[in-house]
DRENLOVEX-614285 format. One record per residue (C-alpha): x, y, z; chain; residue number from 0; residue in three letters. Coordinates in Angstrom, 1 decimal, always signed. Each point is the difference from the previous one (the first is absolute). Layout:
<sites>
<<X,Y,Z>,"A",NUM,"ALA">
...
</sites>
This chain:
<sites>
<<-18.1,+9.2,+14.4>,"A",0,"MET">
<<-0.2,-3.3,+2.0>,"A",1,"MET">
<<+1.3,-3.1,-1.8>,"A",2,"GLN">
<<-2.9,-2.5,-0.5>,"A",3,"ARG">
<<+0.7,-3.7,+0.6>,"A",4,"MET">
<<+0.2,-2.4,-2.8>,"A",5,"LEU">
<<-2.9,-2.3,-0.8>,"A",6,"ARG">
<<+1.3,-3.6,-0.1>,"A",7,"ASP">
<<-1.5,-0.6,-3.6>,"A",8,"ASP">
<<+1.1,+3.3,-1.4>,"A",9,"ALA">
<<+3.2,-0.3,-2.0>,"A",10,"PRO">
<<+2.7,+2.5,-0.2>,"A",11,"ILE">
<<+0.6,+1.3,-3.5>,"A",12,"LEU">
<<+3.8,-0.2,-0.9>,"A",13,"ILE">
<<+1.1,+2.3,-2.8>,"A",14,"THR">
<<+3.4,-0.8,-1.5>,"A",15,"GLY">
<<-0.7,-3.6,+1.0>,"A",16,"ALA">
<<+2.6,-1.4,-2.4>,"A",17,"THR">
<<+2.7,+2.4,+1.5>,"A",18,"GLY">
<<+2.2,-0.1,+2.9>,"A",19,"ASN">
<<-2.1,+2.0,+2.5>,"A",20,"MET">
<<-3.2,-1.5,-1.2>,"A",21,"GLY">
<<+1.1,-3.5,+0.3>,"A",22,"ARG">
<<+1.6,+0.6,+3.4>,"A",23,"ALA">
<<-3.2,+1.5,+1.4>,"A",24,"THR">
<<-2.2,-2.7,-1.6>,"A",25,"LEU">
<<+2.3,-2.7,+1.8>,"A",26,"ARG">
<<-0.1,+1.8,+3.4>,"A",27,"ALA">
<<-3.7,+0.4,-0.2>,"A",28,"LEU">
<<-0.6,-3.6,-0.9>,"A",29,"LYS">
<<+2.4,-1.2,+2.9>,"A",30,"ALA">
<<-2.4,+1.8,+2.2>,"A",31,"ARG">
<<-3.0,-1.7,-1.4>,"A",32,"GLY">
<<-1.3,+3.1,-1.7>,"A",33,"VAL">
<<-1.9,-0.2,-3.3>,"A",34,"ALA">
<<+1.8,+1.6,-2.9>,"A",35,"VAL">
<<-0.8,+0.9,-3.7>,"A",36,"ARG">
<<+2.6,+0.7,-2.6>,"A",37,"ALA">
<<-0.6,+3.0,-2.3>,"A",38,"GLY">
<<+1.6,-0.7,-3.3>,"A",39,"VAL">
<<-0.3,+1.1,-3.7>,"A",40,"ARG">
<<-0.8,-3.5,-1.3>,"A",41,"ASP">
<<-0.6,-2.8,+2.5>,"A",42,"PRO">
<<+0.3,-2.8,-2.8>,"A",43,"ALA">
<<+3.7,+0.8,-0.2>,"A",44,"VAL">
<<+0.9,+0.1,+3.7>,"A",45,"VAL">
<<+1.4,-3.0,+1.5>,"A",46,"HIS">
<<+1.3,-0.7,+3.5>,"A",47,"GLY">
<<-1.8,+2.5,+2.0>,"A",48,"LEU">
<<-1.9,-2.6,+2.0>,"A",49,"ASP">
<<-3.0,+2.5,+0.3>,"A",50,"ALA">
<<-3.3,+1.0,-1.7>,"A",51,"PRO">
<<+0.7,+2.5,-2.7>,"A",52,"ALA">
<<-2.3,+2.6,-1.5>,"A",53,"VAL">
<<+0.5,+2.4,-3.0>,"A",54,"VAL">
<<+1.7,+3.4,+1.0>,"A",55,"LEU">
<<+1.6,+2.1,-2.5>,"A",56,"ASP">
<<+0.9,+3.6,+0.9>,"A",57,"PHE">
<<-0.2,+0.8,-3.7>,"A",58,"ALA">
<<-3.6,-1.1,+0.0>,"A",59,"ARG">
<<-2.1,+1.8,+2.5>,"A",60,"PRO">
<<-3.0,-2.3,-0.9>,"A",61,"GLU">
<<+1.7,-2.7,+2.0>,"A",62,"THR">
<<+0.1,+1.9,+3.2>,"A",63,"PHE">
<<-3.4,-0.7,+1.4>,"A",64,"ALA">
<<+0.1,-3.8,-0.4>,"A",65,"GLY">
<<+3.4,-0.2,+1.5>,"A",66,"ALA">
<<-1.0,+1.9,+3.2>,"A",67,"VAL">
<<-3.4,-1.4,+0.3>,"A",68,"ALA">
<<-0.3,-1.7,+3.5>,"A",69,"GLY">
<<+3.6,+0.5,+1.0>,"A",70,"ALA">
<<+1.0,+0.3,+3.6>,"A",71,"GLY">
<<+3.0,+2.2,-0.7>,"A",72,"GLY">
<<+2.2,+1.3,-2.9>,"A",73,"LEU">
<<+3.9,-0.2,-0.2>,"A",74,"LEU">
<<+0.9,+2.7,-2.6>,"A",75,"LEU">
<<+3.4,-0.2,-1.8>,"A",76,"VAL">
<<+0.8,+2.2,-2.6>,"A",77,"ARG">
<<+1.3,-1.6,-3.2>,"A",78,"PRO">
<<+3.3,+1.6,-1.0>,"A",79,"PRO">
<<-1.3,+0.9,-3.5>,"A",80,"ALA">
<<-2.8,+2.1,+1.3>,"A",81,"ILE">
<<+0.8,+3.7,+0.7>,"A",82,"SER">
<<-3.4,+1.3,-0.5>,"A",83,"ASP">
<<-1.7,-1.2,+3.1>,"A",84,"VAL">
<<-3.3,+2.1,-0.2>,"A",85,"GLY">
<<-2.0,-2.3,-2.4>,"A",86,"PRO">
<<+1.9,-3.2,+1.2>,"A",87,"THR">
<<+0.8,-0.3,+3.7>,"A",88,"LEU">
<<-2.3,+2.8,+1.4>,"A",89,"CYS">
<<-2.8,-1.2,-2.0>,"A",90,"ALA">
<<+0.3,-3.5,+1.3>,"A",91,"LEU">
<<+0.0,+1.5,+3.5>,"A",92,"VAL">
<<-3.2,+1.8,-0.9>,"A",93,"ASP">
<<-1.6,-3.3,-1.3>,"A",94,"ALA">
<<+1.0,-1.8,+3.1>,"A",95,"ALA">
<<-1.5,+2.6,+2.3>,"A",96,"LEU">
<<-3.2,+0.0,-1.9>,"A",97,"GLN">
<<-0.1,-3.8,+0.3>,"A",98,"ALA">
<<+0.5,+0.4,+3.8>,"A",99,"GLY">
<<+3.4,-1.3,+0.3>,"A",100,"VAL">
<<+1.1,+0.6,+3.6>,"A",101,"PRO">
<<+3.8,+0.6,-0.1>,"A",102,"HIS">
<<+2.7,+0.8,-2.7>,"A",103,"VAL">
<<+3.6,-0.8,+0.6>,"A",104,"VAL">
<<+2.1,+2.0,-2.4>,"A",105,"PHE">
<<+3.6,-0.9,-0.9>,"A",106,"LEU">
<<+1.6,+3.4,+0.1>,"A",107,"SER">
<<+3.6,+1.1,+0.1>,"A",108,"VAL">
<<+2.1,+1.9,+2.5>,"A",109,"MET">
<<-0.2,+3.7,-0.2>,"A",110,"GLY">
<<-3.3,+0.0,-1.9>,"A",111,"ALA">
<<-1.3,+2.7,+2.4>,"A",112,"GLU">
<<+2.9,+2.2,-1.0>,"A",113,"ARG">
<<+0.2,-0.5,-3.7>,"A",114,"HIS">
<<-3.3,+1.0,-1.6>,"A",115,"ALA">
<<+1.2,-0.7,-3.6>,"A",116,"TYR">
<<+0.2,-3.8,+0.5>,"A",117,"ILE">
<<-3.1,-2.1,-1.0>,"A",118,"PRO">
<<-0.2,-1.6,+3.6>,"A",119,"HIS">
<<-0.4,+3.5,+1.6>,"A",120,"ALA">
<<-3.1,+0.6,-2.3>,"A",121,"LYS">
<<-1.7,-3.4,+1.1>,"A",122,"VAL">
<<+0.8,+0.8,+3.7>,"A",123,"GLU">
<<-1.8,+3.3,-0.5>,"A",124,"ARG">
<<-2.9,-1.5,-1.6>,"A",125,"HIS">
<<-0.4,-2.6,+2.7>,"A",126,"LEU">
<<+0.3,+2.6,+2.8>,"A",127,"GLN">
<<-2.8,+2.1,-1.7>,"A",128,"ALA">
<<-2.3,-2.8,-0.8>,"A",129,"SER">
<<-1.1,-0.9,+3.3>,"A",130,"GLY">
<<+1.4,-3.5,-0.4>,"A",131,"ALA">
<<+1.6,-2.0,+2.9>,"A",132,"SER">
<<+3.6,-0.4,-1.0>,"A",133,"TRP">
<<+3.5,-1.0,+0.8>,"A",134,"THR">
<<+3.1,+1.0,-1.8>,"A",135,"PHE">
<<+2.9,-2.0,-0.2>,"A",136,"LEU">
<<+2.8,+2.5,-0.9>,"A",137,"ARG">
<<+2.6,-2.5,-1.0>,"A",138,"ALA">
<<+3.7,+0.6,-0.4>,"A",139,"GLY">
<<+2.2,-1.4,-2.8>,"A",140,"PHE">
<<-1.0,-3.4,-0.8>,"A",141,"PHE">
<<+2.5,-2.9,+0.3>,"A",142,"ALA">
<<-2.1,-1.7,-2.9>,"A",143,"GLN">
<<+1.3,+2.6,-2.4>,"A",144,"ASN">
<<+3.0,-2.1,-0.2>,"A",145,"LEU">
<<-2.0,-2.9,-1.3>,"A",146,"GLY">
<<-2.2,+2.1,-2.4>,"A",147,"ASP">
<<+1.2,+3.4,-1.3>,"A",148,"ALA">
<<+3.8,-0.9,+0.4>,"A",149,"TYR">
<<-0.1,-3.8,-0.6>,"A",150,"ARG">
<<+1.0,+0.0,-3.6>,"A",151,"GLU">
<<+3.0,+2.3,+0.5>,"A",152,"ASP">
<<+1.1,-2.2,+3.0>,"A",153,"ILE">
<<-0.5,-3.3,-1.8>,"A",154,"ARG">
<<+1.3,+0.9,-3.5>,"A",155,"ARG">
<<+2.5,+2.9,+0.6>,"A",156,"ARG">
<<+1.1,-0.7,+3.7>,"A",157,"ASP">
<<-1.0,+3.7,+0.7>,"A",158,"GLU">
<<-2.1,+2.2,+2.1>,"A",159,"LEU">
<<-1.1,+2.8,-2.3>,"A",160,"PHE">
<<-1.8,+2.8,+2.2>,"A",161,"VAL">
<<+1.0,+3.7,+0.1>,"A",162,"PRO">
<<+0.2,+0.0,+3.9>,"A",163,"ALA">
<<+3.4,+1.3,+0.3>,"A",164,"GLY">
<<+1.2,-0.5,+3.5>,"A",165,"ASP">
<<-3.5,+0.0,+1.5>,"A",166,"GLY">
<<-1.2,-2.8,+2.3>,"A",167,"VAL">
<<-3.4,-1.6,+0.3>,"A",168,"ALA">
<<-1.5,-2.0,+2.8>,"A",169,"ALA">
<<-1.4,-2.8,-2.1>,"A",170,"PHE">
<<-3.3,-1.3,+1.1>,"A",171,"VAL">
<<-1.2,-3.6,-0.9>,"A",172,"ASP">
<<-3.4,-0.1,-1.6>,"A",173,"VAL">
<<-0.7,-3.3,+1.9>,"A",174,"ARG">
<<-0.1,+2.1,+3.3>,"A",175,"ASP">
<<-2.2,+2.6,-1.6>,"A",176,"LEU">
<<-2.4,-2.6,-1.0>,"A",177,"GLY">
<<-0.2,-1.1,+3.6>,"A",178,"ASP">
<<-0.7,+3.5,+1.3>,"A",179,"VAL">
<<-2.6,+0.5,-2.9>,"A",180,"ALA">
<<-1.8,-3.1,+1.3>,"A",181,"ALA">
<<+0.1,+1.3,+3.5>,"A",182,"ARG">
<<-1.5,+3.3,-1.1>,"A",183,"ALA">
<<-3.0,-1.9,-1.2>,"A",184,"PHE">
<<-0.5,-2.4,+2.9>,"A",185,"VAL">
<<+1.0,+2.1,+3.1>,"A",186,"GLU">
<<-1.5,+3.1,+1.7>,"A",187,"ASP">
<<+2.0,+3.1,+0.2>,"A",188,"GLY">
<<+1.4,+0.4,-3.5>,"A",189,"HIS">
<<-2.7,+2.4,-1.5>,"A",190,"ALA">
<<+1.3,+3.5,-1.1>,"A",191,"GLU">
<<+3.5,-1.1,+0.8>,"A",192,"GLN">
<<+2.9,+0.8,-2.3>,"A",193,"ALA">
<<+3.0,-2.3,+0.7>,"A",194,"TYR">
<<+3.5,+0.6,-1.1>,"A",195,"PRO">
<<+1.4,-3.4,-0.9>,"A",196,"LEU">
<<+3.7,-0.7,-0.4>,"A",197,"THR">
<<+2.5,-2.7,+0.4>,"A",198,"GLY">
<<+2.2,-0.4,+3.0>,"A",199,"PRO">
<<+3.2,+1.5,-1.7>,"A",200,"GLU">
<<+1.1,+2.5,-2.5>,"A",201,"ALA">
<<+2.4,-1.3,-2.5>,"A",202,"LEU">
<<+1.7,+1.7,-3.2>,"A",203,"SER">
<<-0.3,-1.5,-3.3>,"A",204,"PHE">
<<+3.8,-1.0,+0.2>,"A",205,"ALA">
<<-0.8,-2.0,+3.1>,"A",206,"ALA">
<<-3.0,-1.7,-1.8>,"A",207,"VAL">
<<+2.3,-0.9,-2.8>,"A",208,"ALA">
<<+2.3,-1.6,+2.6>,"A",209,"ALA">
<<-2.8,-2.0,+1.5>,"A",210,"LEU">
<<-0.9,-1.3,-3.3>,"A",211,"LEU">
<<+3.5,-0.9,-0.7>,"A",212,"THR">
<<+0.4,-1.9,+3.1>,"A",213,"ASP">
<<-3.2,-2.0,-0.6>,"A",214,"GLU">
<<+0.3,-0.8,-3.8>,"A",215,"LEU">
<<+3.6,-0.5,+0.0>,"A",216,"GLY">
<<+0.8,+2.3,-2.8>,"A",217,"ARG">
<<+0.9,+3.7,+0.0>,"A",218,"THR">
<<-3.1,+2.4,-0.3>,"A",219,"ILE">
<<+1.2,+3.7,-0.5>,"A",220,"ARG">
<<-1.9,+3.0,+0.7>,"A",221,"TYR">
<<+0.4,+2.3,-3.0>,"A",222,"GLY">
<<-1.2,+3.3,+1.2>,"A",223,"ARG">
<<-1.6,+1.2,-3.2>,"A",224,"PRO">
<<-0.9,+3.6,-0.5>,"A",225,"GLY">
<<-3.6,+1.2,-0.1>,"A",226,"VAL">
<<-0.2,+0.5,-3.9>,"A",227,"LEU">
<<+1.8,-3.6,-0.4>,"A",228,"ALA">
<<-2.8,-1.5,+2.1>,"A",229,"TYR">
<<-2.9,+1.8,-1.5>,"A",230,"LEU">
<<+1.3,-1.2,-3.4>,"A",231,"ARG">
<<+0.2,-3.7,+1.4>,"A",232,"ARG">
<<-3.6,+0.5,+1.2>,"A",233,"GLN">
<<-1.3,+1.0,-3.4>,"A",234,"ARG">
<<+2.1,-2.6,-1.8>,"A",235,"ARG">
<<-1.5,-2.7,+2.2>,"A",236,"ASP">
<<-3.4,+1.2,-1.1>,"A",237,"GLY">
<<-1.5,+2.0,+2.8>,"A",238,"ASN">
<<-2.2,+2.9,-0.9>,"A",239,"PRO">
<<+1.3,+3.6,+0.6>,"A",240,"TRP">
<<-2.2,+0.6,+3.1>,"A",241,"ALA">
<<+1.1,-3.3,+1.6>,"A",242,"GLN">
<<+3.7,+0.6,-0.9>,"A",243,"ALA">
<<+0.1,+3.5,+1.4>,"A",244,"VAL">
<<-1.7,-1.1,+3.3>,"A",245,"ILE">
<<+2.4,-3.0,+0.4>,"A",246,"HIS">
<<+2.9,+2.4,-0.7>,"A",247,"THR">
<<-1.2,+2.6,+2.6>,"A",248,"LEU">
<<-0.5,-2.6,+2.7>,"A",249,"LEU">
<<+3.6,-1.5,-0.7>,"A",250,"HIS">
<<+1.7,+3.5,+0.0>,"A",251,"VAL">
<<-1.7,+0.7,+3.2>,"A",252,"GLY">
<<+1.9,-2.7,+1.7>,"A",253,"LEU">
<<+3.2,+2.3,-0.5>,"A",254,"ARG">
<<-1.7,+2.4,+2.4>,"A",255,"PHE">
<<-1.0,-2.4,+2.7>,"A",256,"GLY">
<<-3.6,-0.5,-0.9>,"A",257,"GLN">
<<+0.1,-3.6,+0.8>,"A",258,"ALA">
<<+2.9,+0.1,+2.5>,"A",259,"ALA">
<<-2.3,+0.0,+3.2>,"A",260,"ALA">
<<-0.3,-3.0,+2.1>,"A",261,"VAL">
<<-3.3,+0.1,+1.6>,"A",262,"ASP">
<<-1.1,-2.5,+3.0>,"A",263,"PRO">
<<-3.7,+0.0,-1.0>,"A",264,"THR">
<<+0.2,-3.3,-2.0>,"A",265,"LEU">
<<+1.6,-1.9,+2.9>,"A",266,"ALA">
<<-2.7,+1.3,+2.2>,"A",267,"ARG">
<<-2.7,-1.1,-2.1>,"A",268,"LEU">
<<+1.4,-3.3,-0.8>,"A",269,"LEU">
<<+1.0,-0.9,+3.5>,"A",270,"GLY">
<<+3.4,-1.2,-1.4>,"A",271,"ARG">
<<+3.1,+1.3,-1.8>,"A",272,"PRO">
<<-0.7,+0.7,-3.6>,"A",273,"PRO">
<<+1.9,-2.1,-2.5>,"A",274,"ARG">
<<+3.3,+1.3,-1.0>,"A",275,"THR">
<<+1.1,+0.5,-3.7>,"A",276,"LEU">
<<+2.5,-2.9,+0.4>,"A",277,"ALA">
<<-3.0,-2.2,+0.9>,"A",278,"GLN">
<<-1.8,+1.0,-3.2>,"A",279,"TYR">
<<+3.0,-0.6,-2.2>,"A",280,"ILE">
<<+0.6,-3.5,+1.7>,"A",281,"ALA">
<<-3.6,-1.1,-0.4>,"A",282,"ASP">
<<-0.1,+1.1,-3.6>,"A",283,"HIS">
<<+3.5,-0.7,-1.3>,"A",284,"ARG">
<<-1.3,-2.1,-3.0>,"A",285,"ASP">
<<-1.5,+3.2,-1.5>,"A",286,"LEU">
<<+3.5,+1.2,-1.0>,"A",287,"TRP">
<<+1.5,-3.2,-1.3>,"A",288,"ARG">
</sites>
């Protein structure tokens, strides 16, 4: 399918607009003069987005039609708490197609084409079967995990707590992914493309702890927890079983090289070197104080 050009007055609907990927894509599109629309559960309590907001709640399918009406594209980001993507993300895709939305950019994960059990793979298959014009951003391991999922362990316990063993990851900065997502909407040639997107170097979690130690001026240790210890921590932190199991599987996969590959695609699409993990840590050091 050919990717249709955006209308100047048709805003891109951004799901996950209050998260890292949504905000990064929103900023990248606005920098290019593209109209945007933030899909959020309650626009009345959202601040600092600098974009019009519309009600979009994956748990309330009745909000889908209004959110996608008149949109010039859809950035689709899976909330971590959603594992049943059929009545949520896939249903939103269907509503978008019915409304004539011309292109969907989906934030997927590396290996989605090989691991049918993960939610991202199900969304990919639905988009491929739907007749939609799509772009898959198969992202590697997020640098922003350090500032989100791992933040409290680092800030309060001076510890990286992930069951990755000696595995390495090519950490990718979501700011770079937002730039690529914006390009997928405004440039030709991205329709029906699945891009593997990684950072420029693969690092062990011991090396990550050393980077944090150098930047923060205090020792951050990598605790090397076992799988059961990590799963218990996930549940203790309030994550539902399905989310806790998915997180555990993704981290255990690091032990077997699932995020180790360094791919040149991101640099090619950006036209510059991707940001390093050291750059991310330096730019966000206040998160861990």
